[in-house]
C-alpha positions as CSV (number, residue, x, y, z in Angstrom):
1,E,8.3,15.7,12.3
2,R,4.7,15.9,13.5
3,N,3.4,15.9,10.0
4,N,5.5,12.8,9.0
5,W,3.9,10.9,11.9
6,I,0.4,11.9,10.8
7,C,1.1,11.1,7.2
8,R,2.2,7.6,7.9
9,M,-0.8,6.3,9.8
10,I,-2.6,4.6,6.9
11,E,0.8,3.3,5.8
12,K,1.2,1.6,9.2
13,A,-2.2,-0.1,8.8
14,I,-1.5,-1.2,5.2
15,Y,1.9,-2.6,6.2
16,K,0.3,-4.5,9.2
17,I,-2.4,-6.0,7.0
18,L,0.0,-7.1,4.2
19,S,2.6,-8.4,6.6
20,N,0.0,-10.8,8.1
21,V,-1.1,-12.4,4.8
22,V,-0.1,-16.0,5.1
23,Q,-0.5,-16.7,1.4
24,L,2.2,-14.2,0.6
25,G,4.7,-16.6,2.2
26,G,7.1,-13.9,3.3
27,V,7.1,-11.8,0.2
28,P,8.9,-8.6,1.4
29,V,6.6,-5.6,1.8
30,Y,8.1,-2.1,1.7
31,F,6.7,1.4,2.2
32,G,8.0,4.0,-0.3
33,T,11.2,2.5,-1.6
34,I,13.0,-0.8,-1.5
35,P,16.5,-1.2,0.0
36,Q,19.2,-1.9,-2.5
37,V,19.1,-5.7,-2.3
38,P,20.4,-7.5,-5.4
39,N,18.3,-10.2,-7.0
40,L,15.0,-9.6,-5.3
41,E,12.7,-12.1,-7.2
42,K,9.4,-10.7,-5.8
43,Y,8.3,-7.9,-3.5
44,I,5.6,-5.3,-2.8
45,V,6.1,-1.6,-2.6
46,F,3.3,0.7,-1.6
47,Y,2.9,4.4,-1.0
48,R,0.3,7.2,-0.7
49,N,-0.5,9.2,-3.8
50,G,-2.6,11.8,-1.9
51,T,-5.0,12.6,1.0
52,T,-8.2,14.5,1.1
53,P,-9.3,15.6,4.6
54,Y,-13.0,15.9,5.3
55,D,-13.9,19.4,6.5
56,S,-15.7,19.3,9.8
57,K,-16.3,23.0,10.0
58,S,-15.8,22.8,13.8
59,G,-12.2,21.7,14.0
60,R,-9.7,19.2,12.5
61,S,-10.7,16.5,10.1
62,T,-12.1,13.4,11.7
63,L,-11.9,11.4,8.5
64,D,-9.3,11.4,5.7
65,A,-9.5,9.8,2.3
66,A,-6.1,8.5,1.3
67,D,-5.2,7.2,-2.2
68,I,-2.8,4.2,-1.9
69,Q,-0.9,2.5,-4.7
70,C,0.4,-1.0,-4.2
71,N,3.0,-2.2,-6.7
72,V,3.7,-6.0,-7.0
73,F,7.0,-7.0,-8.7
74,A,8.0,-10.6,-9.7
75,Q,10.2,-12.3,-12.3
76,D,7.3,-14.1,-14.0
77,A,3.8,-13.1,-14.9
78,D,2.0,-15.9,-13.0
79,T,3.8,-15.2,-9.7
80,C,3.1,-11.4,-10.1
81,A,-0.6,-12.2,-10.8
82,D,-0.9,-14.6,-7.8
83,I,0.7,-12.1,-5.4
84,S,-1.5,-9.2,-6.6
85,E,-4.6,-11.4,-6.1
86,Y,-3.6,-12.0,-2.5
87,V,-2.9,-8.3,-2.0
88,R,-6.3,-7.4,-3.3
89,G,-7.9,-10.1,-1.2
90,A,-6.2,-8.7,1.9
91,L,-7.1,-5.1,1.3
92,D,-10.3,-4.8,-0.6
93,R,-13.4,-3.9,1.5
94,V,-11.4,-4.2,4.7
95,S,-12.2,-2.3,7.9
96,G,-11.0,-2.4,11.5
97,T,-8.2,-1.3,13.7
98,F,-4.6,-2.2,12.6
99,D,-1.6,-1.2,14.7
100,L,-3.9,1.3,16.6
101,I,-5.0,2.9,13.3
102,V,-8.8,3.0,12.7
103,V,-9.6,2.2,9.1
104,Q,-13.2,2.7,8.1
105,S,-12.8,1.1,4.7
106,I,-10.4,0.3,2.0
107,Q,-11.8,0.0,-1.6
108,F,-10.1,-1.4,-4.7
109,N,-10.3,1.1,-7.6
110,N,-8.1,0.0,-10.5
111,Q,-5.3,-2.3,-11.6
112,V,-2.6,-1.8,-14.3
113,T,-0.2,-4.5,-15.5
114,M,3.2,-3.8,-17.1
115,F,6.7,-5.1,-17.8
116,E,9.8,-3.0,-17.0
117,F,12.4,-2.7,-19.7
118,N,14.2,0.4,-18.4
119,D,17.9,-0.2,-17.6
120,T,18.0,2.7,-15.1
121,Y,15.6,1.1,-12.6
122,N,16.3,-1.9,-10.4
123,T,13.0,-3.3,-11.6
124,K,14.4,-4.1,-15.1
125,G,13.1,-7.5,-16.3
126,L,10.3,-7.7,-13.7
127,Y,6.6,-7.9,-14.2
128,Q,4.7,-5.3,-12.3
129,I,1.0,-5.0,-11.3
130,S,0.0,-1.7,-9.8
131,Q,-3.2,-1.6,-7.7
132,Y,-5.0,1.6,-6.6
133,Y,-7.1,1.8,-3.4
134,S,-9.2,4.5,-1.7
135,C,-8.8,4.3,2.1
136,R,-11.0,6.1,4.7
137,V,-9.1,6.5,7.9
138,E,-9.6,8.4,11.2
139,P,-6.6,10.7,11.6
140,K,-4.6,10.7,14.8
141,Y,-3.2,13.9,16.1
142,L,-0.4,14.4,18.6
143,P,-1.4,16.2,21.8
């Protein structure tokens, strides 16, 4: 339970940032997975791919580097591209405190565009743009 709280801190900050982007116009933002909602026309799903703690030699890490992937889904390519541009604009080179989480920096690293043909996923027929970010965040530990 304690590790789950610690692991979600950058996710709380990312969610807070993306939820406040006016240009997204209410596009749903999800962490991890999306609920089984039929006919979602556009949405964002993000998750953490990994974390590297910085060794302080004198105790717990005071800075973590987290790799975040943001996936934008939409029914048409233009909408997908527009949403992904707003996501990048909201996250790239951002720093500050979001939902009590201290973010030193978020840096855009890469972007991949695709179209989903697989019948086994609920994303069939949607355009997808995946963006990859490196985030430097101060970890919070429970007392």
